[in-house]
VEXDREN-2710 file (C-alpha; in Angstrom, 1 decimal):
% VEXDREN-2710
k/r/px/py/pz
1/MET/55.4/-4.0/-41.1
2/GLN/52.8/-6.6/-40.3
3/LEU/49.3/-5.9/-41.8
4/LEU/46.2/-6.7/-39.7
5/SER/43.2/-8.5/-41.2
6/ARG/39.9/-6.6/-41.0
7/ARG/38.7/-9.0/-38.3
8/HIS/41.8/-8.5/-36.1
9/PHE/41.6/-4.7/-36.7
10/LEU/38.1/-4.7/-35.4
11/GLN/39.1/-6.7/-32.4
12/SER/41.9/-4.4/-31.5
13/ALA/40.6/-1.0/-32.6
14/PRO/39.5/1.5/-29.9
15/LEU/35.7/1.0/-29.8
16/ALA/34.9/4.6/-28.9
17/GLY/36.6/5.8/-32.1
18/ALA/35.1/3.2/-34.4
19/LEU/32.2/4.0/-36.8
20/PRO/29.3/1.7/-37.7
21/SER/29.7/-0.3/-40.8
22/ARG/28.7/1.7/-43.8
23/GLY/25.1/1.4/-44.7
24/ARG/24.0/-0.6/-41.7
25/SER/22.3/0.4/-38.5
26/PRO/24.1/-0.5/-35.3
27/ASN/23.0/-3.6/-33.4
28/LEU/22.0/-3.6/-29.8
29/VAL/23.0/-6.1/-27.1
30/PHE/21.1/-5.5/-23.8
31/ILE/22.5/-7.5/-20.9
32/ILE/20.4/-7.4/-17.7
33/PRO/21.2/-9.6/-14.8
34/ASP/18.9/-9.5/-11.8
35/GLN/19.8/-7.9/-8.5
36/HIS/23.3/-6.6/-9.3
37/SER/23.9/-3.7/-7.0
38/GLY/25.6/-0.7/-8.8
39/LEU/27.9/-0.5/-5.8
40/CYS/29.3/-4.0/-6.4
41/LEU/31.8/-3.5/-9.2
42/GLY/35.5/-3.3/-9.1
43/HIS/35.7/-0.1/-11.1
44/ALA/33.0/1.4/-8.9
45/GLY/35.4/1.1/-5.9
46/HIS/34.1/-2.0/-4.2
47/PRO/37.0/-3.2/-2.1
48/PHE/36.6/-7.0/-2.6
49/VAL/34.5/-8.0/-5.6
50/ARG/36.3/-9.0/-8.8
51/THR/34.6/-8.0/-12.0
52/PRO/37.5/-7.7/-14.6
53/ARG/35.3/-8.1/-17.7
54/LEU/32.8/-5.5/-16.7
55/ASP/35.6/-3.2/-15.6
56/ALA/37.1/-3.6/-19.1
57/LEU/33.7/-2.9/-20.7
58/ALA/33.5/0.3/-18.7
59/GLN/37.0/1.3/-20.0
60/GLN/35.8/0.9/-23.5
61/GLY/32.8/3.1/-23.0
62/VAL/31.0/4.9/-20.1
63/SER/30.0/4.0/-16.5
64/PHE/27.2/6.0/-14.9
65/THR/28.2/5.6/-11.3
66/HIS/25.0/7.0/-9.8
67/ALA/22.3/5.2/-11.8
68/TYR/19.1/4.4/-9.9
69/THR/16.3/1.9/-10.4
70/ALA/12.9/3.4/-11.1
71/GLY/11.3/0.7/-8.9
72/ILE/12.8/-1.7/-6.4
73/ILE/11.7/-5.2/-7.6
74/CYS/12.0/-7.0/-10.9
75/VAL/9.1/-6.5/-13.3
76/PRO/8.3/-2.8/-12.4
77/SER/12.0/-1.9/-12.7
78/ARG/12.5/-3.7/-16.0
79/SER/9.3/-2.2/-17.4
80/SER/10.7/1.3/-16.7
81/LEU/14.0/0.4/-18.5
82/ASP/11.9/-0.8/-21.4
83/THR/9.5/2.1/-21.7
84/GLY/11.2/5.2/-20.2
85/LEU/8.2/5.6/-18.0
86/HIS/7.9/5.7/-14.2
87/VAL/6.3/2.7/-12.5
88/HIS/3.0/4.3/-11.7
89/THR/2.5/5.3/-15.3
90/HIS/3.4/2.1/-17.1
91/GLY/1.2/0.2/-14.5
92/ALA/3.4/-2.8/-13.6
93/ARG/3.5/-1.8/-10.0
94/THR/4.6/-5.2/-8.7
95/ASN/5.7/-8.6/-10.0
96/GLY/3.2/-10.7/-11.8
97/VAL/1.4/-7.6/-13.2
98/SER/2.0/-6.5/-16.8
99/MET/2.4/-2.9/-17.9
100/ARG/-0.3/-1.2/-19.9
101/ALA/-0.9/-2.6/-23.4
102/GLY/0.5/-0.9/-26.4
103/LEU/3.3/1.1/-24.8
104/PRO/6.4/1.5/-27.0
105/SER/9.5/-0.2/-25.6
106/ILE/13.1/-0.6/-26.7
107/PHE/12.5/-3.8/-28.5
108/SER/9.2/-2.9/-30.1
109/VAL/10.8/0.2/-31.5
110/LEU/13.6/-1.8/-32.9
111/GLY/11.1/-4.2/-34.5
112/LYS/9.4/-1.3/-36.2
113/HIS/12.7/-0.2/-37.7
114/GLY/13.5/-3.5/-39.3
115/TYR/15.5/-5.2/-36.6
116/LEU/15.3/-8.8/-35.6
117/ALA/14.5/-8.1/-32.0
118/PRO/13.0/-11.0/-30.0
119/LYS/12.3/-10.0/-26.4
120/SER/10.8/-11.4/-23.3
121/HIS/11.5/-10.9/-19.6
122/SER/12.1/-14.6/-19.3
123/GLY/15.4/-14.1/-21.0
124/THR/17.4/-15.7/-23.8
125/GLY/16.7/-19.4/-23.6
126/GLY/14.8/-18.8/-20.4
127/ASN/14.7/-21.2/-17.4
128/GLY/11.8/-23.3/-18.4
129/LYS/11.2/-26.4/-20.4
130/LYS/14.1/-26.1/-22.8
131/TYR/16.6/-25.7/-19.9
132/GLN/15.0/-28.6/-18.1
133/GLN/15.1/-30.8/-21.2
134/TRP/18.8/-29.9/-21.7
135/THR/19.9/-30.7/-18.2
136/GLU/17.9/-34.0/-18.3
137/SER/19.8/-34.9/-21.5
138/LEU/23.0/-34.3/-19.5
139/GLY/22.1/-36.8/-16.9
140/TYR/21.0/-34.5/-14.1
141/GLY/18.2/-35.7/-11.9
142/ARG/15.2/-33.7/-10.6
143/PHE/15.9/-30.1/-9.9
144/ALA/14.9/-28.4/-6.7
145/SER/14.9/-25.2/-8.8
146/SER/16.7/-23.9/-11.9
147/ILE/19.2/-22.2/-9.6
148/ILE/19.8/-24.8/-7.0
149/GLY/19.8/-27.8/-9.4
150/PRO/19.5/-31.3/-7.9
151/LYS/19.3/-30.9/-4.2
152/ASP/21.3/-34.1/-3.6
153/LYS/24.2/-32.7/-5.6
154/ALA/24.0/-29.2/-4.1
155/ARG/25.8/-28.1/-0.9
156/LEU/23.4/-25.9/1.0
157/ILE/24.4/-24.3/4.3
158/PRO/21.7/-24.0/6.9
159/THR/20.9/-20.4/8.2
160/PRO/17.8/-18.8/9.8
161/TYR/17.4/-16.8/6.6
162/ARG/14.4/-17.3/4.3
163/PHE/16.6/-17.9/1.2
164/GLU/19.0/-20.8/0.6
165/VAL/22.7/-20.2/0.6
166/GLY/25.5/-22.4/-0.8
167/ARG/26.8/-24.3/-3.8
168/ALA/24.6/-25.2/-6.7
169/GLY/24.1/-28.9/-7.7
170/VAL/25.1/-28.2/-11.4
171/ALA/28.5/-27.4/-13.0
172/ARG/29.1/-23.8/-13.9
173/GLU/28.7/-24.6/-17.7
174/HIS/25.4/-26.2/-17.0
175/SER/23.8/-23.4/-15.0
176/VAL/20.7/-21.6/-16.2
177/ASP/22.7/-18.5/-16.9
178/ALA/25.4/-20.4/-18.8
179/PHE/22.4/-21.9/-20.9
180/ALA/21.2/-18.3/-21.5
181/ILE/24.7/-17.2/-22.7
182/GLN/24.9/-20.3/-25.0
183/ASN/21.6/-19.4/-26.6
184/ALA/22.7/-15.8/-26.9
185/ILE/25.9/-16.9/-28.7
186/ARG/23.9/-19.1/-31.0
187/PHE/21.7/-16.1/-31.8
188/LEU/24.8/-14.1/-32.8
189/GLU/26.1/-16.9/-35.0
190/GLU/22.8/-17.3/-36.8
191/ASN/22.0/-13.5/-37.3
192/ARG/25.3/-11.8/-37.6
193/ASP/24.5/-10.6/-41.1
194/ARG/21.3/-8.7/-40.3
195/PRO/20.5/-5.8/-37.8
196/PHE/19.5/-7.3/-34.5
197/GLY/18.6/-6.4/-31.0
198/LEU/19.4/-9.0/-28.4
199/TRP/18.1/-9.1/-24.8
200/ILE/20.1/-11.3/-22.5
201/LYS/18.2/-11.8/-19.2
202/LEU/20.4/-13.5/-16.5
203/HIS/19.4/-14.7/-13.0
204/GLY/22.6/-12.9/-11.9
205/ALA/22.9/-12.4/-8.1
206/HIS/19.2/-12.8/-7.3
207/ASP/18.3/-14.9/-4.2
208/PRO/18.6/-17.7/-3.4
209/PHE/22.3/-17.1/-2.8
210/VAL/23.4/-20.3/-4.5
211/VAL/26.2/-20.4/-7.1
212/PRO/28.1/-23.1/-8.9
213/ALA/31.7/-24.0/-7.9
214/PRO/34.2/-22.5/-7.7
215/PHE/32.4/-19.2/-7.2
216/ASP/30.9/-20.4/-4.0
217/THR/34.3/-20.3/-2.3
218/MET/35.9/-17.4/-4.2
219/TYR/35.4/-15.1/-1.3
220/ARG/36.2/-16.0/2.3
221/PRO/33.5/-14.8/4.8
222/SER/36.1/-14.3/7.5
223/GLU/37.9/-11.8/5.4
224/LEU/34.8/-9.6/4.7
225/PRO/34.0/-6.7/7.1
226/MET/30.6/-6.5/8.6
227/PRO/28.3/-4.3/6.5
228/PRO/27.1/-1.1/8.3
229/TYR/24.3/-1.4/10.9
230/ARG/23.4/0.6/14.0
231/GLN/21.9/-1.3/16.9
232/GLY/18.2/-0.6/17.2
233/GLU/18.0/1.4/13.9
234/TYR/14.8/-0.2/12.8
235/ASP/13.0/1.4/15.8
236/SER/13.3/4.8/14.0
237/LYS/12.5/3.4/10.5
238/PRO/9.1/2.9/8.8
239/ALA/7.3/-0.2/10.2
240/ARG/7.5/-2.1/6.9
241/GLN/11.3/-2.4/7.2
242/LYS/11.3/-4.0/10.6
243/ARG/8.4/-6.3/9.6
244/THR/10.3/-7.5/6.5
245/TRP/13.6/-7.9/8.5
246/GLN/11.8/-10.2/11.0
247/ALA/9.6/-12.0/8.5
248/GLN/12.7/-13.1/6.4
249/GLY/14.5/-14.4/9.5
250/ALA/17.3/-11.8/9.0
251/ASP/16.9/-10.6/12.6
252/LYS/18.2/-14.0/13.7
253/LEU/21.4/-14.0/11.5
254/SER/24.7/-14.0/13.3
255/ASP/27.6/-11.8/12.0
256/ASN/29.3/-14.8/10.6
257/GLN/26.1/-15.8/8.7
258/ILE/25.8/-12.3/7.2
259/ARG/29.4/-12.6/6.0
260/LEU/28.7/-16.0/4.6
261/ILE/25.7/-14.8/2.6
262/LEU/27.6/-11.8/1.4
263/ALA/30.5/-14.0/0.2
264/HIS/28.0/-16.0/-1.9
265/TYR/26.5/-12.8/-3.3
266/LEU/29.9/-11.6/-4.4
267/GLY/30.6/-15.0/-5.9
268/MET/27.4/-14.7/-7.9
269/ILE/28.5/-11.3/-9.2
270/SER/31.9/-12.7/-10.3
271/PHE/30.1/-15.6/-12.0
272/THR/28.0/-13.2/-13.9
273/ASP/31.1/-11.2/-14.9
274/ASP/32.7/-14.4/-16.2
275/LEU/29.7/-15.3/-18.3
276/VAL/29.4/-11.8/-19.8
277/GLY/33.1/-12.0/-20.7
278/GLN/32.4/-15.3/-22.6
279/PHE/29.7/-13.6/-24.6
280/LEU/31.7/-10.4/-25.3
281/ASP/34.6/-12.6/-26.6
282/LYS/32.2/-14.2/-29.1
283/LEU/30.9/-10.8/-30.2
284/THR/34.5/-9.8/-30.9
285/ALA/35.4/-13.1/-32.6
286/LEU/32.5/-12.6/-35.0
287/GLY/33.7/-9.1/-35.9
288/LEU/30.5/-7.4/-34.5
289/ASP/32.2/-5.0/-32.0
290/GLY/32.5/-2.2/-34.5
291/ASN/28.8/-2.1/-35.1
292/THR/27.1/-3.0/-31.8
293/VAL/25.9/-0.9/-28.9
294/VAL/26.4/-3.0/-25.7
295/VAL/24.6/-2.0/-22.5
296/TYR/25.0/-3.7/-19.1
297/THR/22.5/-2.8/-16.4
298/ALA/20.3/-4.4/-13.8
299/ASP/16.7/-4.0/-12.7
300/HIS/17.7/-3.3/-9.1
301/GLY/20.4/-4.0/-6.6
302/ASP/20.6/-5.9/-3.3
303/THR/20.9/-4.6/0.3
304/MET/24.2/-6.7/0.5
305/GLY/24.0/-7.2/4.3
306/CYS/23.7/-3.5/5.1
307/HIS/21.2/-3.0/7.9
308/ARG/21.6/-6.8/8.5
309/MET/19.4/-7.4/5.5
310/PHE/19.7/-8.8/2.0
311/THR/17.4/-8.8/-1.1
312/LYS/15.3/-5.7/-2.0
313/GLY/11.7/-4.4/-2.1
314/PHE/11.3/-3.1/1.4
315/ALA/13.4/0.2/1.3
316/PHE/15.3/2.4/-1.1
317/TYR/18.7/2.0/0.5
318/GLU/21.6/2.8/-1.7
319/PRO/22.9/-0.8/-2.3
320/SER/19.5/-1.9/-3.5
321/ALA/18.5/1.3/-5.3
322/ARG/21.7/1.8/-7.3
323/ILE/22.2/-0.2/-10.5
324/PRO/25.2/-0.6/-12.8
325/LEU/24.8/1.2/-16.1
326/ILE/27.7/0.6/-18.5
327/ILE/27.4/1.4/-22.2
328/ARG/29.8/0.8/-25.1
329/ALA/29.0/2.3/-28.5
330/PRO/30.6/2.3/-31.9
331/ASN/31.0/6.1/-32.3
332/ASP/33.2/9.0/-31.2
333/LEU/32.2/9.1/-27.6
334/ARG/34.7/9.2/-24.8
335/ARG/36.4/6.0/-23.7
336/ALA/36.8/5.2/-20.0
337/ALA/34.2/7.9/-19.2
338/ARG/32.8/8.2/-15.7
339/VAL/29.6/10.1/-15.2
340/ASP/28.7/10.8/-11.5
341/ALA/25.4/12.7/-12.2
342/LEU/22.2/11.2/-10.8
343/VAL/20.5/9.2/-13.6
344/SER/17.5/6.8/-13.7
345/GLY/16.4/3.7/-15.3
346/VAL/13.8/5.7/-17.3
347/ASP/16.8/7.4/-19.1
348/VAL/17.9/4.2/-20.7
349/LEU/15.4/4.0/-23.6
350/PRO/16.0/7.6/-24.9
351/THR/19.7/7.1/-24.5
352/LEU/19.8/3.9/-26.6
353/LEU/17.6/5.3/-29.3
354/GLU/19.9/8.3/-29.7
355/LEU/23.0/6.1/-29.8
356/MET/21.4/4.0/-32.5
357/GLY/20.3/6.9/-34.6
358/LEU/16.6/6.1/-34.1
359/PRO/13.8/8.7/-33.6
360/PRO/12.9/9.4/-30.0
361/VAL/9.7/8.1/-28.5
362/ARG/7.2/10.8/-27.4
363/GLY/6.0/11.1/-23.9
364/VAL/8.8/9.3/-22.1
365/HIS/9.8/10.5/-18.6
366/GLY/13.5/10.0/-19.1
367/ARG/16.0/11.9/-21.2
368/SER/19.0/10.8/-23.2
369/LEU/22.4/10.6/-21.3
370/VAL/24.5/11.0/-24.5
371/SER/25.3/14.6/-23.7
372/LEU/26.5/13.6/-20.3
373/TRP/28.7/11.0/-21.9
374/ARG/30.1/13.6/-24.3
375/GLY/30.7/16.0/-21.5
376/THR/28.5/18.7/-23.1
377/GLU/25.6/18.6/-20.7
378/ILE/24.6/22.0/-19.4
379/LYS/21.6/21.3/-17.3
380/SER/22.7/19.0/-14.5
381/HIS/20.9/15.8/-13.6
382/ASP/20.4/16.7/-9.9
383/ARG/17.6/14.4/-8.7
384/VAL/16.0/11.1/-9.3
385/PHE/12.7/9.6/-8.3
386/ALA/11.4/6.1/-7.9
387/GLY/8.3/4.3/-6.8
388/GLN/6.9/0.9/-6.1
389/ASP/3.7/-1.0/-5.3
390/TYR/0.0/0.1/-5.0
391/GLU/-1.0/3.7/-4.2
392/GLY/-2.7/4.2/-0.9
393/LEU/-1.7/0.8/0.4
394/ASP/1.9/-0.5/0.4
395/ARG/3.6/1.9/-2.0
396/LEU/6.9/3.6/-1.2
397/VAL/8.3/6.5/-3.2
398/MET/11.7/8.1/-3.2
399/LEU/13.4/11.4/-4.1
400/ARG/17.2/11.4/-4.2
401/THR/19.3/14.6/-4.6
402/PRO/23.1/14.9/-4.3
403/GLN/22.8/15.5/-0.6
404/TRP/19.4/14.2/0.5
405/LYS/17.2/11.1/0.3
406/PHE/13.6/11.4/1.2
407/THR/11.2/8.3/1.2
408/ARG/7.5/8.1/1.9
409/TYR/5.5/5.0/2.7
410/ASP/1.7/5.2/1.9
411/GLU/1.0/2.9/4.8
412/GLY/2.8/5.4/7.1
413/GLY/6.3/6.4/7.8
414/GLN/9.0/8.6/6.2
415/GLU/12.7/8.6/6.0
416/LEU/15.2/11.5/5.6
417/TYR/19.0/10.9/5.2
418/ASP/21.8/13.4/4.8
419/LEU/23.9/11.3/2.5
420/GLU/26.9/13.6/2.8
421/LYS/27.2/13.0/6.5
422/ASP/25.5/9.6/6.7
423/PRO/26.2/7.6/3.5
424/ASP/25.2/4.3/5.2
425/GLU/21.7/5.7/5.9
426/LEU/21.8/4.7/9.6
427/ARG/20.2/7.8/11.1
428/ASN/16.7/8.7/10.1
429/LEU/16.4/12.5/10.5
430/ILE/12.7/12.7/9.8
431/ASP/11.6/13.5/13.4
432/GLU/14.5/15.9/14.3
433/PRO/13.3/19.5/14.4
434/LYS/16.5/20.8/12.9
435/TYR/15.5/19.1/9.6
436/THR/11.8/19.9/9.5
437/ALA/12.1/22.5/6.7
438/VAL/14.3/20.2/4.6
439/ALA/11.8/17.4/4.9
440/ALA/8.9/19.6/4.1
441/LYS/10.6/20.9/0.9
442/LEU/11.5/17.4/-0.3
443/SER/8.1/16.2/0.5
444/ARG/6.5/18.9/-1.7
445/ASP/8.9/18.1/-4.5
446/LEU/8.1/14.4/-4.2
447/GLU/4.4/15.0/-4.3
448/ALA/4.8/17.3/-7.3
449/TRP/6.6/14.6/-9.2
450/ASP/3.9/12.0/-8.1
451/TYR/1.2/14.2/-9.7
452/ALA/3.2/15.4/-12.7
453/TYR/2.7/12.1/-14.5
454/PRO/-0.5/10.2/-15.0
455/HIS/-1.2/7.0/-12.9
456/ALA/-2.2/3.9/-14.7
457/GLU/-5.5/2.3/-13.8
458/LEU/-5.1/-0.9/-11.7
459/GLN/-4.0/-4.0/-13.6
460/ILE/-5.6/-6.9/-11.7
461/THR/-5.1/-10.3/-13.2
462/PRO/-7.5/-13.3/-12.9
463/GLU/-4.7/-15.2/-11.1
464/MET/-4.5/-12.4/-8.5
465/GLU/-8.2/-12.5/-8.0
466/GLN/-8.2/-16.3/-7.5
467/ALA/-5.1/-16.5/-5.3
468/ASP/-6.1/-13.7/-2.9
469/PRO/-9.6/-12.1/-3.5
470/GLN/-9.5/-10.3/-0.1
471/GLY/-6.0/-8.9/-0.9
472/VAL/-7.3/-7.6/-4.3
473/GLN/-10.3/-6.0/-2.6
474/ARG/-7.9/-4.2/-0.2
475/ILE/-5.9/-3.0/-3.2
476/ARG/-9.0/-1.7/-5.0
477/GLN/-10.3/0.1/-1.9
478/ALA/-7.0/1.7/-1.1
479/PHE/-6.5/2.9/-4.7
480/ALA/-10.0/4.3/-4.8
481/ALA/-9.5/6.2/-1.5
482/TRP/-6.1/7.5/-2.7
483/ARG/-7.6/8.6/-6.0
484/LYS/-10.5/10.4/-4.2
485/LYS/-8.2/12.5/-2.0
486/THR/-5.6/13.4/-4.6
487/SER/-5.6/15.3/-7.8
488/ALA/-3.5/12.7/-9.7
489/ARG/-4.7/11.8/-13.2
490/VAL/-5.6/8.1/-13.7
491/ILE/-5.5/6.6/-17.2
492/ASP/-6.6/3.3/-18.7
END
């Protein structure tokens, strides 16, 4: 009989049955690409996208198939993942605004417990000076952006859409995300013998929809079906949606152009999958699998051409509100587990702390999902909430139950969808008398949630004041008016 070395045993052993190395706390690897829709995964049932490495990761752990962002754009959503708090409590209501100072977060908790845990939203290696210096040393010219690369080497395809579409002007191994993975691998090699927490922030499938070859041609637009849309549907939706649709030039896109953008979005997902696979291979090669919790999630999703729109931030449609949440852990939890309960980004912090044997953080809004993973959960997760932007002005808030989705816009407008009968959210039922009682009940529940947790005082930066003093004044006035007419608590 051939004997396996310890390293080969760790590489081949079933991860869900492995135990952490004796006397050492488990490490954490937190991989978070931007704008990866939770619907866009092979194991989640997407009919076209190829994500073999993420599908394999889910087979080694658990996939929460109905995980929802707590916000709908980058910084607010990531801050909720970090802190376990809803957006209006941690205070980072929009991009460019920091959350309240001093809040415990995943990586600050790890640091207090002796972990090496560097963390910033700019990611491992980032996309700043170090990346620019590296690409310059490789002979690349001036970059249009860290995603597009040199414009003369890129192959951009003209469309009426606001965001560029096409092939990046850098090789796949020289992209900003490849640079982030290289830095993450270097971190593993240098710190494999001490407890660590590693945050890997990737650009992922975020607009512009530009990706290195060969991923720009991996999917043929002509073979993709048109995403769901109903002619004239924006006439029965809140005004913000139609305004955004027109402002981004999406109302001028042809069917072929929508398929073209979608093909590039899928290519970006597959590129992310490939890079994550490279990192996981290194984690295995270093013998760290048996003592590392790996989580793959995203801040938010993308509309993926549904409603003839892409990106996010203007509505809580399923493709943009759903996020992937895959966790692999070195313990006795079920392998290839699939949990269909409704869960939220605010549940990630308490879940990871329990998996790592660390004490819980008091006052968080989420709850650990470990019992759902084990299959011992008694009380069902039967609803999730989310919110975004400034109270009284441009905020939108959402309540999702297994059957219903209710969304309210502070500027005016509401949505109600029966997701059992209308999973594509094409028919807004809010003005139909038959559903008045349902809407009223969900509205009361949403309002109760809104007031159950304190709202952070406004975080206004000097940069915001300087860039748009009139806009800041409108934010302050709207917040003051909202605060005056509600009973919501406001905290510093």
